[in-house]
N, CA, C and O atoms as a DFTB+ gen file, in Angstrom:
200 C
 N C O
     1  1     149.494     -14.644      82.302
     2  2     149.454     -14.565      80.858
     3  2     149.467     -13.114      80.386
     4  3     150.114     -12.794      79.388
     5  1     148.757     -12.230      81.096
     6  2     148.692     -10.827      80.701
     7  2     150.075     -10.183      80.751
     8  3     150.451      -9.466      79.823
     9  1     150.838     -10.426      81.820
    10  2     152.181      -9.853      81.929
    11  2     153.075     -10.348      80.801
    12  3     153.898      -9.596      80.277
    13  1     152.914     -11.612      80.429
    14  2     153.692     -12.181      79.324
    15  2     153.380     -11.442      78.022
    16  3     154.295     -11.081      77.282
    17  1     152.121     -11.220      77.742
    18  2     151.709     -10.523      76.521
    19  2     152.208      -9.082      76.506
    20  3     152.633      -8.579      75.467
    21  1     152.157      -8.432      77.639
    22  2     152.659      -7.067      77.732
    23  2     154.162      -7.047      77.484
    24  3     154.670      -6.165      76.791
    25  1     154.866      -8.007      78.046
    26  2     156.315      -8.092      77.839
    27  2     156.670      -8.299      76.380
    28  3     157.583      -7.651      75.867
    29  1     155.965      -9.189      75.708
    30  2     156.197      -9.447      74.284
    31  2     155.873      -8.199      73.469
    32  3     156.623      -7.843      72.560
    33  1     154.778      -7.541      73.781
    34  2     154.389      -6.320      73.066
    35  2     155.450      -5.241      73.200
    36  3     155.757      -4.554      72.225
    37  1     156.011      -5.080      74.381
    38  2     157.066      -4.084      74.590
    39  2     158.309      -4.419      73.792
    40  3     158.937      -3.521      73.230
    41  1     158.683      -5.694      73.727
    42  2     159.860      -6.101      72.952
    43  2     159.652      -5.838      71.470
    44  3     160.571      -5.392      70.784
    45  1     158.463      -6.108      70.975
    46  2     158.160      -5.857      69.558
    47  2     158.208      -4.363      69.281
    48  3     158.751      -3.940      68.260
    49  1     157.651      -3.567      70.168
    50  2     157.649      -2.109      69.994
    51  2     159.072      -1.574      69.953
    52  3     159.392      -0.736      69.110
    53  1     159.919      -2.038      70.839
    54  2     161.310      -1.581      70.893
    55  2     162.052      -1.994      69.630
    56  3     162.788      -1.192      69.054
    57  1     161.866      -3.248      69.189
    58  2     162.537      -3.728      67.980
    59  2     162.068      -2.950      66.758
    60  3     162.874      -2.586      65.903
    61  1     160.784      -2.700      66.677
    62  2     160.238      -1.956      65.542
    63  2     160.813      -0.550      65.510
    64  3     161.193      -0.052      64.450
    65  1     160.878       0.087      66.663
    66  2     161.442       1.430      66.757
    67  2     162.900       1.431      66.303
    68  3     163.328       2.350      65.604
    69  1     163.652       0.430      66.686
    70  2     165.061       0.311      66.304
    71  2     165.197       0.258      64.789
    72  3     166.022       0.970      64.215
    73  1     164.394      -0.583      64.133
    74  2     164.515      -0.723      62.689
    75  2     163.994       0.500      61.938
    76  3     164.495       0.823      60.861
    77  1     163.015       1.170      62.484
    78  2     162.553       2.427      61.880
    79  2     163.671       3.463      61.945
    80  3     163.919       4.171      60.968
    81  1     164.343       3.557      63.086
    82  2     165.449       4.500      63.220
    83  2     166.588       4.158      62.266
    84  3     167.194       5.058      61.685
    85  1     166.887       2.877      62.095
    86  2     167.926       2.450      61.156
    87  2     167.561       2.844      59.733
    88  3     168.404       3.341      58.987
    89  1     166.310       2.626      59.357
    90  2     165.851       2.981      58.016
    91  2     165.949       4.473      57.760
    92  3     166.356       4.895      56.678
    93  1     165.581       5.269      58.745
    94  2     165.677       6.724      58.617
    95  2     167.136       7.141      58.471
    96  3     167.456       8.030      57.682
    97  1     168.006       6.508      59.220
    98  2     169.433       6.808      59.123
    99  2     169.992       6.478      57.746
   100  3     170.801       7.228      57.199
   101  1     169.557       5.357      57.193
   102  2     170.002       4.979      55.844
   103  2     169.528       5.998      54.819
   104  3     170.293       6.405      53.944
   105  1     168.277       6.407      54.923
   106  2     167.761       7.426      54.002
   107  2     168.527       8.735      54.152
   108  3     168.838       9.394      53.160
   109  1     168.823       9.103      55.363
   110  2     169.555      10.350      55.614
   111  2     170.932      10.295      54.952
   112  3     171.337      11.246      54.285
   113  1     171.641       9.202      55.131
   114  2     172.966       9.056      54.522
   115  2     172.884       9.032      53.002
   116  3     173.683       9.679      52.325
   117  1     171.928       8.293      52.464
   118  2     171.791       8.193      51.008
   119  2     171.409       9.542      50.402
   120  3     171.777       9.843      49.267
   121  1     170.673      10.347      51.156
   122  2     170.259      11.659      50.641
   123  2     171.447      12.585      50.427
   124  3     171.336      13.566      49.691
   125  1     172.569      12.295      51.050
   126  2     173.758      13.122      50.856
   127  2     174.341      12.933      49.460
   128  3     174.962      13.847      48.916
   129  1     174.144      11.749      48.879
   130  2     174.688      11.478      47.552
   131  2     173.630      11.477      46.462
   132  3     173.941      11.716      45.296
   133  1     172.388      11.210      46.828
   134  2     171.328      11.146      45.828
   135  2     170.010      11.661      46.423
   136  3     169.089      10.878      46.656
   137  1     169.922      12.959      46.668
   138  2     168.743      13.505      47.349
   139  2     167.439      13.341      46.564
   140  3     166.375      13.168      47.159
   141  1     167.517      13.393      45.245
   142  2     166.292      13.273      44.447
   143  2     165.664      11.886      44.594
   144  3     164.440      11.765      44.650
   145  1     166.480      10.853      44.655
   146  2     165.950       9.499      44.841
   147  2     165.258       9.350      46.190
   148  3     164.222       8.694      46.296
   149  1     165.831       9.958      47.209
   150  2     165.236       9.884      48.546
   151  2     163.921      10.650      48.569
   152  3     162.936      10.169      49.130
   153  1     163.892      11.835      47.967
   154  2     162.647      12.606      47.896
   155  2     161.563      11.816      47.174
   156  3     160.409      11.799      47.603
   157  1     161.935      11.164      46.080
   158  2     160.967      10.365      45.328
   159  2     160.468       9.198      46.163
   160  3     159.268       8.927      46.191
   161  1     161.370       8.508      46.840
   162  2     160.988       7.375      47.685
   163  2     160.003       7.814      48.773
   164  3     158.992       7.153      49.010
   165  1     160.310       8.934      49.428
   166  2     159.455       9.413      50.507
   167  2     158.079       9.828      49.965
   168  3     157.053       9.525      50.574
   169  1     158.064      10.510      48.838
   170  2     156.768      10.944      48.290
   171  2     155.918       9.763      47.834
   172  3     154.691       9.831      47.897
   173  1     156.546       8.688      47.378
   174  2     155.805       7.508      46.920
   175  2     155.363       6.621      48.079
   176  3     154.472       5.789      47.910
   177  1     155.969       6.785      49.249
   178  2     155.701       5.892      50.373
   179  2     155.252       6.623      51.622
   180  3     155.500       6.151      52.732
   181  1     154.595       7.767      51.469
   182  2     154.202       8.559      52.635
   183  2     153.343       7.776      53.624
   184  3     153.578       7.834      54.831
   185  1     152.358       7.052      53.125
   186  2     151.468       6.330      54.032
   187  2     152.211       5.216      54.754
   188  3     151.939       4.942      55.923
   189  1     153.135       4.581      54.073
   190  2     153.884       3.498      54.694
   191  2     154.841       4.020      55.760
   192  3     155.169       3.297      56.701
   193  1     155.289       5.255      55.625
   194  2     156.221       5.809      56.589
   195  2     155.540       6.414      57.797
   196  3     156.193       6.620      58.820
   197  1     154.272       6.702      57.721
   198  2     153.563       7.337      58.833
   199  2     153.189       6.347      59.904
   200  3     152.586       6.724      60.909
């Protein structure tokens, strides 16, 4: 059972990392056309991004 839980935890960690990287990439691309909106989003969501 322990190995199963560790395996599931690793899959969740990898998936979460993937989506965090995708979100950062989207913000990076959007900042090229609307940097002020991205700055505002980041300043309003600092705790959620950490």
